[in-house]
Structure formats: structure tokens, C-alpha cells
N, C-alpha and C positions, 0 to 999 in steps of 0.2 A: 504494500500500500504506500502511496505517496504521503508526504508529511501533512498536506492540507486535509487529506482524507482521514488520517489518524487523528488529527486535532478535532475534526468534525465528529468522528465516532466517539471520542472522549466526551465532548460537550453534550452530545445526544444521550450518552450513558448517564451523565450527571442529571440532565433534565428528567429522564425516565425514572431514575432512582428517586428523585425528589417528588415527582408526581405520584409514584406508587406509594410512597410513605404517606403523603397527604391523603390520598384516597383511602388507604387502609385505616388511617386515624379517623377520618370522617365517617367511614362505614362501620367503625367499631370492630374491625377484624382482630382476631387474636394474633399473638406473636408468631405462631407457626405460619398462619396465612400471610402475614406481613412479610416474613422472610421469603416465602415462596414467590410472592408477587415481586419482591425486590430482585430475586434471582432471575425471574423471567424478564424483568425490565432490563437487567444487565445483558441477558442472553439475546435480547432483540436489538441491542445497540452496540455493545462493546466489540463484537467480532468485526465490525466495520473498521475498527482501529487496529485490530490484531491479526486478522487472517487475510489470505489472498481473496480476490473478488469472488470466485466461484464457491470456495469454502465458506466465506462470510455470508454469501447469499443463501446457501443451504442451511447454515446454522440459524441465521436470523429468521428465515421463512418458517423453519420448524418451530422455533420458539414463539413466533407470532401466532401460528396455528394453535399451539397449546394455550396461549394466552386468550385467544378469542373463543376457542371451542369450549373448554371446561369452565374458564373463569369469566368469559364475556367481558374481558378488560384488555385494553391495549393503550399504552401511553402514546402521546403525540410524538415523542422521540422515537418510539418503536415503529410507528407508522411511517415516519419520515425515513427511518433506516431501511425498512422493507422496500419502499419505493426507490431509494438511492441504489441499493445493491442490485435490484432487478434491472434498473436502467444500466448500471455498469455491466451486468452479465449480458444484457442485450447487445451492448456495444462490442463485446468480445465474441460475438457470433456463436455463443453456445445456446442456440435457440431451442433445441430439444430440452436441454437441462433447464433453461429459463421457463419454458412452458410447463415443465414438471413442477417447478417451484411455485408458480402462481395459480396452478390448477386447483389446489385445495381451497383457496379463498373463493373461487367461483362455486365449488361444490358446497362449501359452507353457506354461501349466500342463498342457495336454493334449499338446503336441508335444514338450516338453523330455524328452529321454531321460537327462538327467544324474541325479546322485544327490547325496546329502549336503547341504551347506549351500546350494548353488545351487538344488537342487530344492526345498528347504524355503522359500527366499525366494520362488521363483516361485509356489508354491502359496499362500503367505501373501498375496502381493500380489493374486493372482487372487481371493482371498476378500475381503480388506480394501479393495481399491480400489473395486470396485462398491459395497460396503457404505458406504464413506465418501461416495461420490457420492449414493447414495440417501438417506443420512441428511441430507446437506445439502439435497437437494430436499424431503425431508419437513419439515425445519425451516422452509424457506421457505414451504411450503404452509400450515403451521400459522400462521406470521406473517401471511400473506395472509388466512387465514380469520379471525384475530382482528381484522385491520384492516377486513375486510368487515363483520364483526359489529358493530364499533364504528360504522362508517359507517351501517349499517341502523338502529342505535339512535338516532344523531343525526338521521337522516331522519324516523324515527317521532316523535321528540320535536318536531322542527320542524313536522311535519304537525299534531300535536296543538296546538302553540302557534298555528299559523296558523289552525286551526279556531276556537280560543278567541278570537283577535283578531277573526276574522270575526263571531263571535257577539256580541262586545262592540260592534263597529261597528253591527251590525243593531239591537241594543238602543238604542244611542245615536240612531240614525236614527228609530226608533219614538218615543222620548221627545221628540226635537226636533220631528218633523213632526206628531205626533198629540197626545201628552199636553200638551206645553208650549203648543200652540195653544189647547187647550180651557181650560187653567188661565188663560191670558192673557185669553180671552174672559170667564171668570168675573170677573176683576178689572175689565175694561173695562165689563161690563154692570152690575156693582155700583156702580161710580163713576157710570155714566150714569144709573142708577135714582135714585141719591141726588140728582143735580143736576136731573133733569127731572121728578121727582114733586112736584107742588105740595102744600103743606100737610102734608108728611110730619112725623110727630112726631120730636122730637129723639132719642128712643131708637131709632127705626127708622133714622134717618140714621146714628146711631152704629154700629148693627149692620152697615149696609151698608159703612161705612168700615172696620170690623173685617174684614168679608169681603174687601174689596179688599186690605187690608194683609196678611191671611193668604195670599191668592192670590199677591201679589207676593213674600212671603217664600218660598213654595213654589217659585215660578219662579226666584228667586235661588239657592236650594239646588240646584234641578234643573240650572241652568246650570253650577254648580260640579261637580255629579256628571257632567254630560256632558263637561266638560273632562277629568275623570279618565278616563272611559271612552275618549274619543278619544285621550288621551295614551297609554293602554295599548295602543292599536292601532298606535302608532308603532313604527318599528324599534328605537328606543332607549327602550322602555317602562320598562326598569329604572332609567333615570335620570330622576327626578322633576324637573320644571321648574315654576317659578311661572307663574301665569296672566299673560298680557300685560296691559299697562296703557298709560297715556299716555306713559310714558317710552320705550316701544318704537315710537312712531309714526314717528320718523325712520327706523328700520330698515325699517318697512313701506313708507314712501315710497321708500326706496332700492330695495327689491325691485320696486316698481311701475315706477320709471324704468328699471331694468335690463330688465324683462320687456317693456314696451310701447314704450320709446323716447320716450314723450311726457313733457311737463313735469309736475312735481308739486311743489307748495310747501306748507310748513307755516307758517301765520301764527298767532302767539299774541298775544292782547290781555290785558292785566292781568298779575298776578303768579301764576305757576304755583304751585299748592299740591298736596300729596298728598291725594287724595280716598279715599272708601271703595273697597275693592277691587272690590265689585260694580259701582259706578258707573264706575270706570276700565275694567273689563273690558267693560261695555256700550258705553262710548264707543269703545273699540278695535275691538270687533266690528262696530259700526255703520259705522265708518270703513272697515274692511276690506271689508265687504259693498258699501258704496257705491263703493269703488274697483274692486271686481270687476265691478260692474254697468257702471261707466264704461268699463272695458277691453272688456267684451263688446259694449256697444251704441254706444260712441263711441270706437273704437280710434284711438289717436294723439292724442286730445284732451288739452289741458292741464287739470289738476285743481288746485284750491286747497282745502286743508283748513284751516279757521279754528277756533281755540279762543278763546272769550271767557270768562275767569275773572271771575265776579262774586261778591258776598258770599254769596249763597245759591243760586247756580245756575251751571251750566256750559253755555254755549251752544256747540253743535257745528254747523258748516256744511261740507258737502262739495259743491263746485260744479264742473262741467266746462263747457267751451265747445263741446260737441258739438251735434248737431242736436236735442237734446231728446228727450222721450219718443216712442216710436213711435206712429203713427196707430192701428194695431191691435196693442195690446200682447199678448204671448203669455200664454196662460192656464196655470195650474198652477204658476207660479213662486212660490217661497216666500221670495225675498230680501227684498222690501219688508215682507212679513208678519213675517219674522224680526226685522227692524230695529225694527218697531213693538213687537213683543213684548219685545225687550230693553229698549227705553226704558220701556215700561210696567212691566216687572218691578222697576225701581229707583225707580218713582214719577215718571217723566218723561213727556215727550210727544215725538212725532215727526211731521213732515209732509214730504211730497215733492211735487215738481211742477216746472213750467217756471220757470227762473230769470229774473230781470229782465235783459233784453238777450240772452236765448237761453241754451241749454244746459239742464242738469238740475240740480236742487238737492235735497239732503237736509239737513234742518235738525232738530236735536234739542235739547231743553232738558232737562237732567238736574239733579237736586238736588246742590248742592255737598256736602251732608252727608246721606248716605242713612241715615236712622234706621230700620233694618229691625227690626221686632218679632221677638223670639226667645223 
């Protein structure tokens, strides 16, 4: 029982005890009758403060039936306690037990041949006891209905959010797999045309350079947009996180070691400096994809990630000691293409192939300062 219920039960017990003593004195009852009435008064009220709801309801209802049937007496505190415990039992959905508890009062109302105060109490309880139990059950049903309605609203909101995340993920895939690829090809072809066309006027070369720069700028912005879209599809989309860079490579390698059980080292040459965000993101994603490919095609192989900081360039090498590229490489993979696109997007280059001494090598050269036109 809660503290307010216990206090209410104690106060009702005091009221019932005082009322029983006063009635016994006024009626001229003997000591034994007075004691019996006082005990019944306590039995119809005090369990409200001492017992659990269902046990209190059973005890108080039984004591009230004894008070009404043989003695034709029931205190105001006892009547209030009967109504309170039946209401509480109804709220707890013990409806069969509650019906069993108020049924004797209905039977007594029809069977009692008494008159006066005892008859009035019997009829009052026959009406109020079932009403209290039904009121408790109705209150509980309303509470459950509100809870179910709130749950349905939460489920509906979650379904809408899930659908929105799925749509954002689909858009991100389309941008990555289709649009970014074509923009990257524009950049590569513009650069290739500028270098391979003999006798090209300076103005034409300048235009092709501008086309390549514009394509790389578009790719850089698209990469950042993809990062936002993919972040929104995460379970913690409300918490914005910065894009990863070279400072997070140690965490990435820790995850690789934990997932694959193979060795993974980070080797740094030169003095680390903060680079353009797009360059650092490209270096991180290239490393991430290279490690993913290594785990897929050379599980358990040791991997070295090397960073060479130079004045005007960052050299990135990811090498494993696995069996090297497959004889019949699978078609349709976008990992190597994606790495090339990332390097090209920031004005760098990338090559892949068999490493000296065996294994597979991914080597990228990225500008130390990415001067991206805006």
C-alpha cells in the first residue's frame, strides 16, 4: 500500500472505532458486545493500511458482511473502506474476484428481512459496492486505452521516420553509385583530354582545367551531402557528428583488429599537419575501403597503413600480406571505383595492384592543400 492509503486506512480505523464505542454506549450493549463491535470496526478498516489491495478487499468485505448480517451495524468508516478497496480491486483488473466480493451485499439486500439502519446499510452497500468496482474497472480501461493510443502514435511516428530514413538511404545510394561516378568521369576525361590532345590552344586547356576543377568541386560537395544523408539514416541522427579524418585512423584500426583478429599498424612519416577537411575525409574513406577489401579477400592478413606527410602532398599506402588480387576478380564491385573517385575528387590520384613481395597495395597521392574552387 502507498503511504496516503495507509494514512487513510488508519484514520478510517480511528473513526470506526470511535463510532462503534459511541453506538454501543448509546445502545447499552455489554462489554463483550462492545469488544466484538470494536473488533469488527477495526477489521472493516485497518486492513486498508496493512494489506495488499486484493487481500485488504477480501478481509474488509468479509468483515463488512459479518457486521451487516448478524449485527445490522456498519460504521461510516467501514462503508467508506469497502467502497475504496472495491474501487482499487476494480482498477487492478481482478474483476472475477471483485464480483465475488460485492456479490454478498447484493444477496443480503434481497434476503435481509431487517429494517431500519441495518436494512439501509445493506441496500446502500448493494448499490455502492458494485458501482465502486465498476468505476475502478472503467478507470483502468480508460488508462489502458490512453496508453494504447499513445503506443499507436509512437509506432506510427517510428514507421514514418523509418520510411524517411529508408528514402534518404536510397537517395544516398543513387548519388554515390550513379551521379558521383559520372561526375568523376567528367573530371577524369577533362584532365585526360587536356594532357593527351597535342597542340591544344592555351584557352582550351584552361577551359578543360576549369571543367575538371568544377567537377571535383561538385564531387567534394556531393561527398559532404552524402555524409549528411547517411548520418541521418543512423539511429542517432539527431546528434550531428563531424566527418572523420586522419585523427580517427587509430580508432578505425582498433575496430579492424577487434573484428578480424589480424594485425594492423599505422606508420607515419614526416610531421602530421591538419589538412583540408575534404582531403582528410578522402584519405579516411580510402583507408576504410581498403581495409574492408582486405578483410573480405584476405581474412586474417596483416595490414600496414602508411602516411607520408610531404610539403605539398600526402602519400597514403595500405598494404596487406594476403594472396593478392584474385585471378578472376568479381564484377560489379564499386570499392576500387569509389576509392579512385574520392582521390580524384580532391585533385589526387590512386593506383592499386600487387605489392612488391606479395599481397595487395592501395596507394594514393593527395594534395596537402586542397585548393577547391568555390
